[in-house]
N, C-alpha and C positions, 0 to 999 in steps of 0.2 A: 254763248260762244264756249264758255268753259266746259259746259256739259258735252258739247260736240267734240272738244278736244279730247275729253275723256273717253268718248266712245270710239274715235279714231285711235287712240292709244291702245285701248283694250284689243281692237281688231288687229293692230299690228303685233302686239305682245302674243296673242293667241296663234297668229300666222307663224310666228318665229319658235314657239315653245313646242307645239305639238307636231307629230309626225303622222298625219291622219290618212285614211284611205283616200282614193282619187276623187270620189264625189265631195268629201269634205275638203280637200285641197282647192278644188275648183270653186267651192262655195267661199272659201276664204279670199280668193282672188276677187270674186265678185263682191265681197263685203268691203275690202279695201277701196275698190272702185267706186261703189255706192256710198262710202263714207265720204269720199272726196266730192262726189256729187251733191250729197247732202250739204257740206260746206258751202259749195258755190250757190245751192239753192237757197240757204239761209240768208247769205249776203244779198242775193237777188230779191228775196222777200222783203228784206229791210228797204232795199232801194224802191221797190214797187209800193210798199206801205207809204214811204215818204212822198212818193209822186201823188198817190191817191190822197193823202192828208193836204197836199197843195190844192189839188183840184177841189176838194171838199170846201176849203176855205174860200175859193173863188165862187163856188155855188152858194155858199152861205151869204157871202157879201153881195152877190147878184140878186138873192131872193130878198135881202134887206132893202136894196135899191128899188126893187119892183114894188115892195110894200110902201116905201116912202113916196114914190111916184104916184101910186094909187090914192094915197091918203092926201097928197098935195093937189089932186085934180089935173094931173098931167093929161096932155091931148092923147088922142087914139095912136097917132103915128108914133109918138115917144113911147107908149106903153107896148106897142108891137115890137119895136126895136129892142126894148129891154128884155121882152119875152123870148125873142129870137135868141138873144144872147144867152139867156138863162137856160134854154132848151139845149144849146150847143154845149154849155158847161155840164149840164146834167148827163148829156150823152158821153162825153168825156169821162165823167166820174163813173158811169156804168161800165165803161171799158176798162177802167183801171181797177173796179172791184173785180170784174172777171178774171183780169190778169192776175191780181193778189190770189184770188181762189186757186187759179190753176197752178202757181208756184208753190202755193201751201200744199196742194195735193201731191205735187212731185217730191217735196220735202218728206212728207209723210210715207209716200210709196218707198223712198230710198231708205228711210229709217227702218220700215218693216222688212226690207231686203237685208239690211245690216243685221237686225236682230235675228232673222231666220238663219242667215249664213253663219253668224257667231255661234249659234246653238249647235250646229254641227260639230263644234270643238268641244263640246261637253263631254263629261266622261261617259264610258259605255253604260253605266247604271242610269246616267240622267237621260239618255238618248235611245233607250231600249225600245221605244215605240216602234210597231210593225211598219209603219209609214215612213220611218226615217231612211233616206237615201235618195238615190237618183231614179227618176222615172222617165220613160219615153211617152210623150202625149200624142194623141190623135183627137182633134177637136173639129168636128163636123159643123158646117161644111167647109172643107178645104185647108185646114191649119194642122200643122205638126211641130213638134219641138221637144223640149225636155224641161223637167222640173227638178228642184231640189226640195224635199220636204224634211221637216223636223216634227216629231210627234213627242209630246210631253204629257203623259197622262191622256186625257181626252182632247187635249188642245193641239192643233196642228197649225204650222206656219211654214212658209217657203217662198221660193222664187220660181220664175218661169221665164222661157225664151221660146217664142213662136215664130213660125215663118212669116215673113213680111215685116220683120223687124219689131214685133210686138213684145215688150218686156214688162215685167211688174212682179207683184207678190201674191201669194195665197194666205189665207188665214181662215181658220175654221175648226171643225171638230170630228172626232171619229167615236161613235157611240153603237155598240151592238153591230159592228161591221157596216154601219151606214156613215158615209162620208158626205160632209157639207163644206164647201170652200167657197169663199167669197174671193172673186178675182179682182185685184186692185192693179189697174194697168197705169204704166207710167205716163201715158198720154191721156186716157180717157177717165182716169179715176176709177171709181168703184163701177166696175163695167158689167158684171155677171155673177151668178151664183151657180155652182156646180154640184149637183146631187148625185152620188153613186153607191154602189155596193161593192165591198171589199171581198175579194175571193182569194182566201188564203191557200186553198187547195190547188189552185192553178199553177202551172210552172211555165213562165214566171208568175209571180202573183200579180193579180189584176184588179184594177178599179174600173168599173163600167157603169155609165149611166147618162143623165141628160143635164144640159145647162140651159139657163134662161137668162136673157139680158136684163139689166137693170136700167139701161138707157135705150128708149124705143126710137129716138129721132136722129140716129147716127147713120142712117142709111145701110147699115150692115144687118146681117141675120140677127134674129131676136130669139133664136132657141135652136138646139141640135142635140147630137149625141156626142159622147166623149168616152175615151179609153186611155188608161194609163198602165203601162207595164213596168214592174220594178226592175232596174237594171242592177243596183247593188243594194 
């Protein structure tokens, strides 16, 4: 919790000290919001972890009781009852594990968003990468929105908001005008990889390419085209 408090404090200090351009101002608002969400997420993670440990203790006890019943020659009906009880506990444990994983992904996604947004408060020399700034996004089929990207050397990070309420973060690289971004969605986790070509000669500057889903069982499109136009 101390580390988180430091992160939130840094975000607040940067918000107050700098007088950045509009994209950076918007990013700082996002940073403060997601720092608060991260605080709530860590608290929820601790709660879910405690519940998971409680269920695990019950599963462990149930497994021990089953072993004892088998070794003591319990009748079939007794063994079936114990097995049904153990199966139910194991199902509850599986659900708790899934919930812990979901909350943990949310915490990491919010942390990535805070990191990306705070990066926009760096000095001009530190954020001189050509990708740094606001971008209008078109993600086919059927999505549009905006992104805030920060480039430091070959590394790229950022946040996005897409139509339909989809939000999250980007992380990736820019090498020889080739862009590779991993989309970390606040609901889906690691959802897709975006590949694109940066065209610095275009006005506005454009990235265009294709994306591929990393999760194929969501019922949504698994690939498509995408385009980003730099706003600032």
